[in-house]
LUMBA-448522 format. One record per residue (C-alpha): residue in three letters; z, x, y. Coordinates in Angstrom, 1 decimal, padded with zeros to 4 digits, m for minus. Layout:
ZATI  type       w       u       v
ZATI   ALA       Z       X       Y
...
This chain:
ZATI  type       w       u       v
ZATI   MET   000.0   000.0   000.0
ZATI   GLY  m000.7   001.1   003.6
ZATI   MET   002.2   001.2   006.0
ZATI   GLY   003.3  m002.3   007.1
ZATI   ALA   000.4  m003.8   005.2
ZATI   ASN   000.4  m007.5   005.9
ZATI   ILE  m003.2  m008.2   006.9
ZATI   VAL  m004.5  m011.8   006.9
ZATI   LEU  m008.2  m011.1   006.7
ZATI   GLY  m010.0  m008.2   004.9
ZATI   ALA  m013.7  m008.0   005.6
ZATI   ILE  m016.5  m005.9   004.0
ZATI   ALA  m019.5  m005.4   006.2
ZATI   ASP  m022.9  m004.1   005.0
ZATI   ASP  m023.5  m001.9   008.0
ZATI   PHE  m021.8  m000.2   010.9
ZATI   THR  m022.8  m002.2   014.0
ZATI   GLY  m022.5  m005.5   012.0
ZATI   ALA  m018.9  m004.6   011.3
ZATI   THR  m018.2  m004.1   015.0
ZATI   ASP  m019.9  m007.4   015.8
ZATI   LEU  m017.6  m009.2   013.3
ZATI   ALA  m014.5  m007.3   014.5
ZATI   ASN  m015.3  m008.2   018.1
ZATI   ASN  m015.4  m011.9   017.2
ZATI   LEU  m012.1  m011.7   015.3
ZATI   VAL  m010.4  m010.2   018.4
ZATI   ARG  m012.0  m013.0   020.5
ZATI   GLY  m010.5  m015.5   018.0
ZATI   GLY  m007.0  m013.9   018.5
ZATI   MET  m006.6  m011.3   015.8
ZATI   ARG  m005.7  m007.6   016.3
ZATI   CYS  m008.4  m005.8   014.4
ZATI   LEU  m009.1  m002.4   013.0
ZATI   GLN  m012.6  m001.2   011.8
ZATI   VAL  m012.5   001.5   009.1
ZATI   ILE  m015.6   003.6   008.3
ZATI   GLY  m016.1   003.6   004.6
ZATI   VAL  m013.3   003.0   002.1
ZATI   PRO  m010.2   004.8   003.5
ZATI   GLN  m009.2   007.9   001.6
ZATI   GLN  m005.9   008.4   003.4
ZATI   GLU  m002.9   006.3   004.6
ZATI   ILE  m003.7   004.1   007.5
ZATI   ASP  m001.1   002.6   009.8
ZATI   LEU  m001.7  m001.2   009.8
ZATI   ALA   001.7  m002.1   011.4
ZATI   ASP   000.3  m004.3   014.2
ZATI   ILE  m003.1  m005.2   012.7
ZATI   ASP  m004.1  m008.7   011.5
ZATI   ALA  m007.6  m008.0   010.2
ZATI   VAL  m009.4  m005.0   008.9
ZATI   VAL  m013.2  m004.7   008.7
ZATI   VAL  m014.5  m002.0   006.3
ZATI   ALA  m017.9  m000.8   007.4
ZATI   LEU  m020.2   000.2   004.5
ZATI   LYS  m023.9   001.2   004.4
ZATI   SER  m024.8  m001.3   001.8
ZATI   ARG  m027.5  m003.4   003.4
ZATI   SER  m030.6  m001.5   002.3
ZATI   CYS  m029.2   001.0  m000.3
ZATI   PRO  m029.8   000.5  m004.1
ZATI   VAL  m028.1  m002.5  m005.6
ZATI   ASP  m025.7  m000.6  m007.9
ZATI   GLU  m024.5   001.5  m005.0
ZATI   ALA  m023.9  m001.6  m002.8
ZATI   VAL  m021.9  m003.3  m005.6
ZATI   ALA  m019.8  m000.2  m006.4
ZATI   ASP  m019.0   000.5  m002.7
ZATI   SER  m018.2  m003.2  m002.0
ZATI   LEU  m015.9  m003.4  m005.1
ZATI   ALA  m014.0  m000.2  m003.9
ZATI   ALA  m013.6  m001.8  m000.5
ZATI   LEU  m012.3  m005.0  m002.1
ZATI   GLU  m009.8  m003.2  m004.1
ZATI   TRP  m008.4  m001.3  m001.1
ZATI   LEU  m008.2  m004.5   001.0
ZATI   ARG  m006.3  m006.3  m001.7
ZATI   GLN  m003.8  m003.5  m001.8
ZATI   GLN  m003.3  m004.1   001.9
ZATI   GLY  m002.3  m007.7   001.2
ZATI   ALA  m005.4  m009.5   002.6
ZATI   ARG  m005.0  m013.3   002.2
ZATI   GLN  m008.7  m014.0   002.5
ZATI   LEU  m011.8  m011.8   002.0
ZATI   PHE  m015.0  m011.9   004.0
ZATI   PHE  m018.3  m010.4   003.0
ZATI   LYS  m020.3  m009.9   006.2
ZATI   TYR  m024.0  m009.5   006.4
ZATI   CYS  m026.6  m009.9   009.1
ZATI   SER  m027.2  m013.3   010.7
ZATI   THR  m030.8  m012.9   009.7
ZATI   PHE  m029.7  m012.7   006.0
ZATI   ASP  m031.9  m009.7   005.6
ZATI   SER  m032.0  m007.9   002.3
ZATI   THR  m034.6  m007.6  m000.5
ZATI   ASP  m035.4  m010.1  m003.2
ZATI   GLN  m033.4  m008.0  m005.6
ZATI   GLY  m030.3  m008.0  m003.4
ZATI   ASN  m028.0  m006.9  m002.0
ZATI   ILE  m026.4  m010.2  m000.8
ZATI   GLY  m026.5  m012.1  m004.2
ZATI   PRO  m025.4  m009.2  m006.5
ZATI   VAL  m022.5  m008.1  m004.1
ZATI   ALA  m021.3  m011.7  m003.7
ZATI   ASP  m021.4  m012.2  m007.5
ZATI   ALA  m019.4  m008.9  m008.1
ZATI   LEU  m016.8  m009.8  m005.5
ZATI   LEU  m016.3  m013.3  m007.0
ZATI   GLU  m015.9  m011.9  m010.5
ZATI   ALA  m013.4  m009.2  m009.3
ZATI   LEU  m011.4  m012.0  m007.5
ZATI   ASP  m011.6  m014.3  m010.5
ZATI   ALA  m012.9  m016.9  m008.0
ZATI   TYR  m015.5  m019.5  m008.9
ZATI   GLN  m017.3  m020.3  m005.7
ZATI   THR  m018.2  m019.0  m002.2
ZATI   VAL  m020.1  m020.2   000.9
ZATI   MET  m022.9  m018.4   002.7
ZATI   VAL  m022.7  m019.0   006.5
ZATI   PRO  m025.1  m016.6   008.2
ZATI   ALA  m025.4  m018.7   011.4
ZATI   PHE  m024.4  m017.3   014.8
ZATI   PRO  m025.4  m020.1   017.2
ZATI   VAL  m024.6  m018.3   020.5
ZATI   ASN  m027.2  m015.7   019.5
ZATI   GLY  m029.7  m018.3   018.5
ZATI   ARG  m029.3  m018.0   014.7
ZATI   THR  m028.9  m021.5   013.2
ZATI   VAL  m029.3  m023.0   009.7
ZATI   TYR  m030.7  m026.5   009.1
ZATI   GLN  m031.4  m028.0   005.7
ZATI   GLY  m030.8  m024.5   004.3
ZATI   HIS  m033.6  m023.0   006.5
ZATI   LEU  m032.7  m020.2   008.9
ZATI   PHE  m033.9  m020.3   012.5
ZATI   VAL  m034.1  m017.5   015.1
ZATI   GLY  m034.2  m019.4   018.3
ZATI   ASP  m036.8  m022.1   017.8
ZATI   ARG  m038.7  m020.2   015.1
ZATI   LEU  m038.2  m020.2   011.3
ZATI   LEU  m037.0  m016.8   010.1
ZATI   ASN  m040.4  m015.9   008.6
ZATI   ASP  m042.1  m016.6   011.9
ZATI   SER  m039.5  m014.8   014.1
ZATI   GLY  m040.7  m011.2   013.9
ZATI   MET  m038.3  m010.6   011.0
ZATI   GLN  m041.3  m010.9   008.6
ZATI   HIS  m042.3  m007.4   009.9
ZATI   HIS  m038.9  m005.8   009.6
ZATI   PRO  m039.5  m002.1   008.6
ZATI   LEU  m036.7  m002.1   005.9
ZATI   ASN  m036.1  m005.7   004.9
ZATI   PRO  m039.1  m007.9   005.8
ZATI   MET  m038.1  m011.6   005.5
ZATI   GLN  m041.0  m013.8   004.4
ZATI   ASP  m039.0  m016.9   003.5
ZATI   ALA  m036.7  m019.0   005.7
ZATI   ASP  m035.4  m021.2   002.8
ZATI   LEU  m032.1  m019.5   002.1
ZATI   VAL  m031.4  m021.5  m001.1
ZATI   ARG  m034.7  m020.1  m002.5
ZATI   VAL  m034.1  m016.6  m001.1
ZATI   LEU  m030.6  m016.4  m002.7
ZATI   ALA  m031.8  m017.9  m006.0
ZATI   ARG  m034.0  m014.9  m006.5
ZATI   GLN  m031.0  m012.6  m006.1
ZATI   THR  m028.5  m014.2  m008.5
ZATI   PRO  m028.6  m015.7  m012.0
ZATI   HIS  m026.1  m018.4  m010.9
ZATI   PRO  m027.0  m021.8  m009.3
ZATI   VAL  m027.3  m022.0  m005.5
ZATI   GLY  m026.6  m025.2  m003.6
ZATI   LEU  m026.5  m026.6  m000.1
ZATI   ALA  m023.9  m028.1   002.2
ZATI   ASN  m026.1  m029.7   004.8
ZATI   ARG  m025.4  m031.0   008.3
ZATI   ALA  m025.1  m034.6   007.1
ZATI   VAL  m022.0  m033.5   005.1
ZATI   LEU  m020.5  m031.3   007.9
ZATI   VAL  m020.6  m034.0   010.5
ZATI   GLN  m018.2  m036.0   008.3
ZATI   GLY  m015.6  m033.2   008.8
ZATI   ALA  m013.7  m030.6   006.8
ZATI   GLU  m012.2  m032.9   004.2
ZATI   ALA  m015.7  m034.3   003.3
ZATI   THR  m017.1  m030.8   003.3
ZATI   ARG  m014.4  m029.6   000.9
ZATI   THR  m015.0  m032.6  m001.4
ZATI   HIS  m018.7  m031.7  m001.4
ZATI   LEU  m018.0  m028.1  m002.3
ZATI   THR  m015.7  m029.2  m005.1
ZATI   MET  m018.4  m031.5  m006.4
ZATI   LEU  m021.0  m028.7  m006.4
ZATI   ALA  m018.5  m026.4  m008.2
ZATI   ASP  m018.0  m029.0  m010.9
ZATI   GLN  m021.8  m028.9  m011.4
ZATI   GLY  m021.6  m025.1  m011.8
ZATI   VAL  m022.9  m024.2  m008.3
ZATI   ARG  m021.5  m020.8  m007.4
ZATI   HIS  m023.1  m020.1  m004.1
ZATI   VAL  m023.4  m022.7  m001.3
ZATI   ILE  m025.7  m022.1   001.6
ZATI   CYS  m024.2  m023.9   004.7
ZATI   ASP  m026.0  m025.5   007.6
ZATI   SER  m024.6  m024.7   011.1
ZATI   LEU  m026.2  m025.7   014.4
ZATI   ASP  m023.3  m025.1   016.7
ZATI   GLU  m019.7  m023.8   017.1
ZATI   GLN  m018.3  m027.2   015.9
ZATI   ASP  m020.1  m026.8   012.5
ZATI   LEU  m018.5  m023.3   012.2
ZATI   ASP  m015.1  m024.8   012.9
ZATI   VAL  m015.6  m027.4   010.2
ZATI   LEU  m016.7  m024.8   007.7
ZATI   ALA  m013.7  m022.5   008.6
ZATI   GLU  m011.3  m025.4   008.0
ZATI   ALA  m013.0  m026.4   004.8
ZATI   THR  m013.0  m022.9   003.3
ZATI   VAL  m009.7  m021.4   004.5
ZATI   ALA  m008.2  m021.6   001.0
ZATI   MET  m011.3  m019.9  m000.6
ZATI   PRO  m010.5  m016.4  m001.8
ZATI   LEU  m013.9  m015.2  m000.6
ZATI   VAL  m016.2  m016.4   002.2
ZATI   THR  m019.5  m014.8   003.2
ZATI   GLY  m021.6  m014.9   006.3
ZATI   GLY  m022.5  m013.5   009.7
ZATI   SER  m020.0  m012.8   012.5
ZATI   GLY  m020.2  m016.4   013.9
ZATI   LEU  m017.8  m017.6   011.1
ZATI   GLY  m015.5  m014.8   012.1
ZATI   GLN  m014.8  m016.4   015.4
ZATI   ALA  m013.8  m019.7   013.8
ZATI   LEU  m011.4  m018.4   011.2
ZATI   PRO  m008.4  m017.2   013.2
ZATI   ALA  m007.6  m020.7   014.5
ZATI   GLN  m007.4  m021.8   010.8
ZATI   TYR  m005.1  m018.9   009.9
ZATI   ARG  m002.8  m020.0   012.8
ZATI   ALA  m002.9  m023.6   011.5
ZATI   GLN  m001.8  m022.3   008.0
ZATI   GLY   001.1  m020.4   009.6
ZATI   TRP  m000.4  m017.0   008.4
ZATI   LEU  m001.0  m015.7   012.0
ZATI   GLY   001.1  m016.0   015.1
ZATI   THR  m000.3  m016.4   018.7
ZATI   ILE  m001.1  m013.0   020.0
ZATI   SER  m001.4  m012.7   023.8
ZATI   GLU  m003.7  m009.7   024.1
ZATI   PRO  m005.3  m009.0   020.7
ZATI   GLY  m007.8  m006.6   022.3
ZATI   ARG  m005.2  m004.5   024.2
ZATI   LEU  m006.0  m000.7   024.0
ZATI   SER  m004.1   002.4   025.3
ZATI   PRO  m005.0   003.3   028.9
ZATI   ALA  m008.4   005.2   029.0
ZATI   SER  m008.5   008.8   030.2
ZATI   GLY  m011.0   011.7   030.4
ZATI   GLY  m014.6   012.1   031.6
ZATI   ALA  m017.3   009.4   031.1
ZATI   LEU  m020.4   010.2   029.0
ZATI   VAL  m023.4   008.0   027.9
ZATI   LEU  m025.5   009.1   025.0
ZATI   SER  m028.7   007.1   024.2
ZATI   GLY  m030.9   007.5   021.2
ZATI   SER  m032.3   004.0   021.0
ZATI   CYS  m035.9   003.2   022.2
ZATI   SER  m035.5  m000.6   022.2
ZATI   ARG  m036.6  m002.5   025.2
ZATI   ALA  m033.0  m003.5   026.2
ZATI   THR  m031.9   000.2   026.1
ZATI   LEU  m034.9   001.5   028.1
ZATI   ALA  m034.0  m001.0   030.8
ZATI   GLN  m030.4   000.1   030.7
ZATI   VAL  m031.4   003.8   031.1
ZATI   ALA  m033.7   002.9   034.0
ZATI   ASP  m030.8   000.9   035.7
ZATI   PHE  m028.4   003.8   035.3
ZATI   LEU  m030.9   006.3   036.8
ZATI   ALA  m031.6   004.0   039.7
ZATI   LYS  m027.9   004.0   040.5
ZATI   HIS  m027.3   007.7   039.7
ZATI   PRO  m030.6   009.4   040.4
ZATI   ASP  m029.2   012.9   039.5
ZATI   GLY  m027.1   011.5   036.6
ZATI   GLY  m029.5   011.7   033.7
ZATI   PHE  m031.0   014.4   031.4
ZATI   ALA  m033.9   013.5   029.1
ZATI   LEU  m034.0   015.1   025.7
ZATI   ASP  m037.4   015.5   024.1
ZATI   PRO  m037.8   015.8   020.3
ZATI   LEU  m040.7   018.2   020.8
ZATI   ALA  m038.6   020.6   022.9
ZATI   LEU  m035.6   020.2   020.5
ZATI   ALA  m037.9   021.2   017.6
ZATI   GLU  m038.5   024.6   019.3
ZATI   GLY  m034.8   025.6   019.0
ZATI   GLY  m031.5   025.2   020.9
ZATI   GLN  m032.6   025.8   024.4
ZATI   GLN  m033.0   022.2   025.6
ZATI   GLN  m029.7   021.3   024.0
ZATI   GLU  m028.0   024.2   026.0
ZATI   GLU  m029.6   022.9   029.2
ZATI   ALA  m028.3   019.4   028.5
ZATI   LEU  m024.8   020.8   027.9
ZATI   ALA  m024.9   022.8   031.2
ZATI   PHE  m026.1   019.7   033.0
ZATI   ALA  m023.3   017.5   031.5
ZATI   ARG  m020.6   020.0   032.2
ZATI   LYS  m021.6   020.3   035.9
ZATI   ARG  m021.6   016.5   036.3
ZATI   LEU  m018.3   016.1   034.5
ZATI   SER  m016.6   018.8   036.6
ZATI   GLN  m017.6   016.6   039.6
ZATI   GLU  m016.1   013.6   037.9
ZATI   ALA  m019.5   011.9   038.0
ZATI   PRO  m020.9   009.8   035.2
ZATI   VAL  m023.5   011.5   033.0
ZATI   LEU  m026.3   010.1   030.8
ZATI   LEU  m028.0   012.2   028.1
ZATI   TYR  m030.9   010.2   026.6
ZATI   ALA  m033.8   010.5   024.2
ZATI   SER  m034.9   007.0   024.9
ZATI   ALA  m038.5   007.0   025.8
ZATI   ASP  m041.5   004.6   026.1
ZATI   THR  m043.7   003.9   023.0
ZATI   GLU  m046.4   006.5   024.0
ZATI   LYS  m043.9   009.4   024.2
ZATI   VAL  m042.1   008.3   021.0
ZATI   ASN  m045.4   008.0   019.1
ZATI   ALA  m046.5   011.4   020.3
ZATI   ALA  m043.3   013.0   019.1
ZATI   GLN  m043.5   011.1   015.8
ZATI   GLN  m047.1   012.2   015.2
ZATI   ALA  m046.3   015.8   015.9
ZATI   LEU  m043.0   016.0   013.9
ZATI   GLY  m043.0   013.0   011.5
ZATI   VAL  m040.9   009.9   012.2
ZATI   ALA  m037.9   010.9   010.1
ZATI   HIS  m037.8   014.5   011.5
ZATI   ALA  m038.1   013.3   015.2
ZATI   GLY  m035.3   010.8   014.7
ZATI   ALA  m033.0   013.4   012.9
ZATI   LEU  m033.5   016.0   015.6
ZATI   VAL  m032.4   013.5   018.3
ZATI   GLU  m029.4   012.3   016.3
ZATI   LYS  m028.3   015.9   015.5
ZATI   ALA  m028.6   017.0   019.1
ZATI   LEU  m026.7   014.0   020.5
ZATI   SER  m024.0   014.3   017.9
ZATI   GLN  m023.5   018.0   018.6
ZATI   LEU  m023.4   017.3   022.3
ZATI   ALA  m020.8   014.6   021.7
ZATI   VAL  m018.6   016.9   019.7
ZATI   THR  m018.7   019.7   022.2
ZATI   LEU  m018.1   017.5   025.3
ZATI   VAL  m015.3   015.5   023.6
ZATI   ASN  m013.6   018.7   022.7
ZATI   GLU  m013.9   019.7   026.4
ZATI   GLY  m012.3   016.6   027.6
ZATI   VAL  m014.7   013.6   027.6
ZATI   GLY  m012.4   010.6   026.9
ZATI   ARG  m014.8   007.7   027.5
ZATI   LEU  m018.0   007.7   025.4
ZATI   LEU  m020.7   005.1   025.3
ZATI   VAL  m023.4   005.5   022.6
ZATI   ALA  m026.6   003.4   022.4
ZATI   GLY  m028.5   002.9   019.1
ZATI   GLY  m027.2   001.9   015.7
ZATI   GLU  m028.4   005.1   014.0
ZATI   THR  m027.2   007.3   016.8
ZATI   SER  m023.8   005.6   016.8
ZATI   GLY  m023.4   006.2   013.1
ZATI   ALA  m024.3   009.9   013.5
ZATI   VAL  m021.9   010.5   016.5
ZATI   VAL  m019.0   008.8   014.8
ZATI   SER  m019.6   010.8   011.7
ZATI   ALA  m019.9   014.1   013.6
ZATI   LEU  m016.6   013.4   015.4
ZATI   GLY  m014.9   012.7   012.1
ZATI   ILE  m013.8   009.3   013.2
ZATI   ALA  m012.3   007.2   010.3
ZATI   THR  m010.8   004.2   012.2
ZATI   LEU  m011.6   002.2   015.4
ZATI   ARG  m009.2  m000.1   017.1
ZATI   ILE  m011.2  m003.0   018.6
ZATI   GLY  m010.7  m003.9   022.3
ZATI   GLU  m012.1  m006.4   024.7
ZATI   GLN  m015.9  m007.0   024.7
ZATI   ILE  m018.1  m005.6   027.4
ZATI   ASP  m021.1  m007.8   026.6
ZATI   PRO  m021.6  m010.2   023.6
ZATI   GLY  m021.2  m008.2   020.4
ZATI   VAL  m020.2  m004.9   022.0
ZATI   PRO  m016.4  m004.2   022.5
ZATI   TRP  m014.7  m001.1   023.7
ZATI   THR  m012.9   000.6   020.8
ZATI   GLN  m010.4   003.5   020.5
ZATI   ALA  m010.2   006.2   017.9
ZATI   PRO  m007.3   008.7   017.4
ZATI   LEU  m008.5   012.3   017.5
ZATI   ALA  m006.7   015.2   015.9
ZATI   GLY  m005.0   017.5   018.4
ZATI   ARG  m005.2   015.0   021.3
ZATI   ASN  m002.5   012.8   022.7
ZATI   ALA  m004.8   010.1   024.1
ZATI   PRO  m007.3   008.4   021.8
ZATI   LEU  m011.0   008.5   022.5
ZATI   SER  m012.4   005.3   024.1
ZATI   LEU  m015.8   004.6   022.5
ZATI   ALA  m018.4   001.8   023.0
ZATI   LEU  m021.1   001.7   020.3
ZATI   LYS  m024.1  m000.5   021.1
ZATI   SER  m026.9  m001.4   018.8
ZATI   GLY  m030.3  m001.0   020.6
ZATI   ASN  m031.0  m004.6   021.6
ZATI   PHE  m027.6  m005.5   022.8
ZATI   GLY  m026.1  m005.6   026.3
ZATI   GLY  m027.2  m006.6   029.9
ZATI   VAL  m029.3  m004.4   032.0
ZATI   ASP  m026.3  m002.9   033.9
ZATI   PHE  m024.5  m002.1   030.7
ZATI   PHE  m024.3   001.7   031.1
ZATI   THR  m022.5   001.4   034.5
ZATI   ARG  m020.5  m001.9   034.0
ZATI   ALA  m019.0  m000.7   030.7
ZATI   PHE  m016.9   001.8   032.6
ZATI   GLU  m015.8  m000.6   035.2
ZATI   VAL  m014.3  m003.0   032.7
ZATI   LEU  m012.4  m000.2   030.9
ZATI   VAL  m008.9   000.3   032.3
């Protein structure tokens, strides 16, 4: 058992930024939340924590690996006393026809000796809804939303009952809107009826927050629920109603922030490019562009970036080191170096810069890009993140203890498409 282990919710997330997205919603629902990176190998202090989210890399990896890692996370969360378990995947339900959502859910149910679970991917505030078992992104069916061209997990079918049926030998059913509008009791009765018919996985419709509230109430006694982060925001109220969770005044309270401010950006998504441009408009001398072609020639550009950052930080001015570039530049680098190599060079450079500058006193660090975030966290050797208040939907400040430092490192990790245009400047204004 961990120290003071008495957590209410234990979640297993299939990727890093998805874990943060769920943790952010749990804090907004009133739970004090810790995100752990991979299954913890050492004692972790959970004394004032209500929910733990374990971030795995199980979305696109081979099925056997996803199942093994998820079971290891489950075992650890049960040792911490978790009352309910949550398997978190993307609100676009993306995986392959072989998995990994079905096989992981089956393995977790078996390990828990539980018969049935629900699948609630909807996240209505972000335009992800489910109707008659079909997943919509905004007003488009999933297979017409751009997700049909996803580089890793293309989604060609919006009928989730059919998608999931290809991933599990067990029957898949539906709890549709007509059931949900009758309330939690009717929904529970429907789920029991399906269980009696041998239905193990139930895809759930959800069009709005109210549907999620009904589902949270109907499933609070289930050992395992699965879904996107929308359901995460509805569960804490049910735990309070059960008497498992007290009322917490500031679930996202962090230690005071200290140290220099640094932004690292590796993402080339449209939202991030606009954020880079906005930062440079406000701080014309504040940015240094890294170029994969120059990085490939050796360490000189990285040294220049380091010198630039040190000078800015010594003047207590915010600094941005970015490899975010428009499509033409990115394509040129990818053609010269290969896609994987160009990406790896940028991640390595940004990670090494992060380690050096954090060691020299940077205490507030914002990283843009899912892959870049993962690389930076791993280079800094961070194992846990305490989740604070959100800056923009889906992106909270977090804090990580660092060896040999009294104050924790404040860290905001943003997936490419998230955040308003002024995110790189406003983030530091909301951090106290």
